[in-house]
N, C-alpha and C positions, 0 to 999 in steps of 0.2 A: 475570390474566396467563396462567393455564393454558388459558384459552379463546381466547387471541389467535391461535393457529395455526389454529383453526377459523373464527374471524371473518375472519381474513386469511390464507388458506392460501398465498398467493403472495408470494415475496420481493420481486418487482418492485412489488407493490401495498403493501408495508410499509416502503419506504425513506423515511427522513426526511432533510431537507437542513439542514445546519448551516454557517453562514458565520461564520468567526472570524478577526479580525485580531489578530495577536500581536506584541508588541514583541520584536524579535530583536536589539536593539542589542548586548547582551552576547554573543550568539551570533556576530555579525559580528566583534566584537573578538577572540573566541576563534579564529575562522576565520583572520583575518589573522595572528594570532600563530603558528598551528600549520601553515599550509598549506605551508611550505617545509621542514618537518622530514624528509619522505621524498620524494626526487626521483623515485623509481621509480613510486610510486602517489600522485599528487597528491590532497590532500584537496579534496573538493567539498562544497557545501551539501547535495547529495543524500545524501552519506554521513552528514552530521550529522542530517538530518531522519529518515532511515531508522532510525538508531540510537535516536533519540528515540521514534519510533513503536514499535519493538520493546520498548523499556524500559517504555513506557506500557502496552502490551498485557500484558506479563509481570506488571506490578504491578496491573493491572485485568483479571483473568482472564475475566470474563464477555464481554469484547470478543472473545475467541477462540472464541466459540460459533458454531454454525450450526444451521440447521433444515432437515431433509429429511423429507418424508412426515409432517409435523406433529409430529415428534419432535425434541427438543433433543439436541445432541451437543457435547462439549467436545473440542477438538483436543488431540492429544498434543504437538504442536510449534507454534512460531510460524513462519509462513512469510510472507515479504514478496515481493510480485510487482511487476514493472514491464514495460512494453513498450519495447524500444529499437530505433531505426532504425539500419541499418548506415551510412547517410550522411544528412546533413540536406538531402535533395532530395525533390521531390514523388514521384518514382517509386521511391524506395528501399524495400526490403523491411523489414517490421517482424517482430521476433522476440520470443517470450515468454520471460521470465526469472523464475526463482523461486529464492530463497535460503532455506535453513532456518537459523533462529537457535537457537544452543545457549545454555544457561543462563549459561555463562562468557564468551560473546561480548561484546565491547565495541566502541567506535568503530574501533579499529585492525583487529580481526579482520573486522568487517563491511565495512570499507572494502576489504579484500583480497578478500572474497567477491564484493562487487558489481563491483569492477574486473575480477575474473576472468571473470564472466559477460559483461560488456561486451566484453572482449577476445575471447572466443569468438565473439560476434556480429560484431565487426569483421572477424574472420578467416573469416567465412562458414560457421561451424559451426552447423548446425541441431540442436536437441535433438529428443528423441523426440516430444514434443507438437507441435512445429512441423511435423515430417515427416508426422505422422498427419493434422493439419489440412490440410496442403498436398495430400496424396493425396485426401482427401475433396473438397476444393475443385475438383479436376479432373474429378469425376464429372458425368454429365448431371443436369439439374435433378430429374427424377423419382426418380433413385437417391439424390441428396442428401437428399431428404425422407424416404425410407425409412430410410437409414442413420442420419440424425440422430435419427429417432424411436426407433430401436433404442438409440442411444448415450444418449439422455435416459432411457430406461427403465432401462438398465444403471446409469447414474449414480445414479438414485433408489434403486437397490437394492444399491449398493456392489459392482457387478460389473465396473467398469472397472479394469484393471490399474494398480497403483501406478506402474509405469514410465511411464505416460502422465499420471496426475494429479500426479505429483511435479514436473512441469515446466509445469503448467497454471496460468495466472493466475486461472482461474475456481475454483481449489481452494486459494486462499491465504487467510491470516488477513486481510491488508491488501493491497489493490491500490493502488499509488502512481503518480501521474502528475506529473512535475516540469515544469509548464508555464512556470515562471519561467526555465528554461534557454533557452526560445525567446521570452522577453520577453512572455509572455502572463499574464493574470490568472487566478485560480482560477475553475474552472467546476464545475458539478454534473453528474456522470455517473451514469446510472442503474445500479442493480444488475440482475443477471440471475437467472432461475430455474434456469439451468443451473449445475452446480457447487455449491460450498459457501461462496463468498466473501460475507461479510456487511458488509464495510467497504471503501469506496473513497474515497481522499483525493487531491485535487489540490493542488499547491503553486504559489502564484502568485509573482510577481516581488517581490523585496525593494526597497522604495522608501523614500525620505525623506518623512516626514509630520510635520506639527505636532501635538503632543500636550500637553494641559494636565496638568501635574504640580505638585501643591501650589500651585495658583493661578497658575503660570507656564507660558508656552508654550515647549516645547522641541522641537527637531527630532530625531526618533527613527527608527530603522530598523524598518519595519513589514512584515510578510508576511501575506498573506491565504491562508486555507486553506478549501477547499470540501470538505465531508465528506458522503457519503451512507452511511447505515447502516441495517441491518435493525432496526427499532424493537422487534421481538419478542424479541431476545436479552437485553435488560435494560430498565430503566425510565429515564425522563428524568433522574431524580436521579443515577443511576449514570453516565449519559453526561456530564452537566455536571461531575461530580467528576473524571471521566476527562480531560476537556478541561483542567481546572485542573492536573491532574498533568502533562499534556503541556506546558502553558504554563510550569509551574514548572521542568521539565527544560530547556526552551529558554532560560529566563532564568538558569539556573545550569548552563551548558554543561560545566563541569568534571565533572559527574556522568556525562557520556558516556564518560569514561575508565574508569569502574567497570563491572564485569560487569552485564548487564541484570537479573540477579536480585537486585540491591541497589537 
């Protein structure tokens, strides 16, 4: 394991793909029961899944690792990232969003954080990372190459200001893409050698599917997840157990009401 970073120095060459279908019947019942409690911030499946991701990472801390320059680092905080469009149109702008998860956060507080980020995007407020990327994007091609080379060097040596990385999806614990919201199945999205993000998860559409339980066929609510992760941060056994923890949380959704550190 100590030699893995030398055998595979690149994150993009070390990502593994995991496809998992999980029975979310209990989660759907929980959602239907609770979605009308707060009229100001309506509960969504994205809120539920993000809370489950945060809870899993907290309780499986090796998932919050990253590797730069062949060295292992443990993050001080759990950060969830997602990209949101201002409108569901082809030419609508996309904005990066990152929320920092505190130890005492639960479904209610994370729902408010996520909704707050989305509200800022809908009101056309760009964060510092968006503005920085937008400025670079307007440069001539030859300057882009030079500037990005400098940025990558700075990133590898921890020289980028935190005011930029705190809003960067490339510097988050988990990058989440909710494809189910646009009626799409889970896909696999590659990791990148820029930044520190080691886990990328896509959420598919929740569908009714026949499942054999105790020899009988039942129609259950199933959701597909596509996960890419840097295999160097832990071993296969650790990843499989982490998936089991995530599955257990989704099948016992009342756990989402508790702080993530339980």
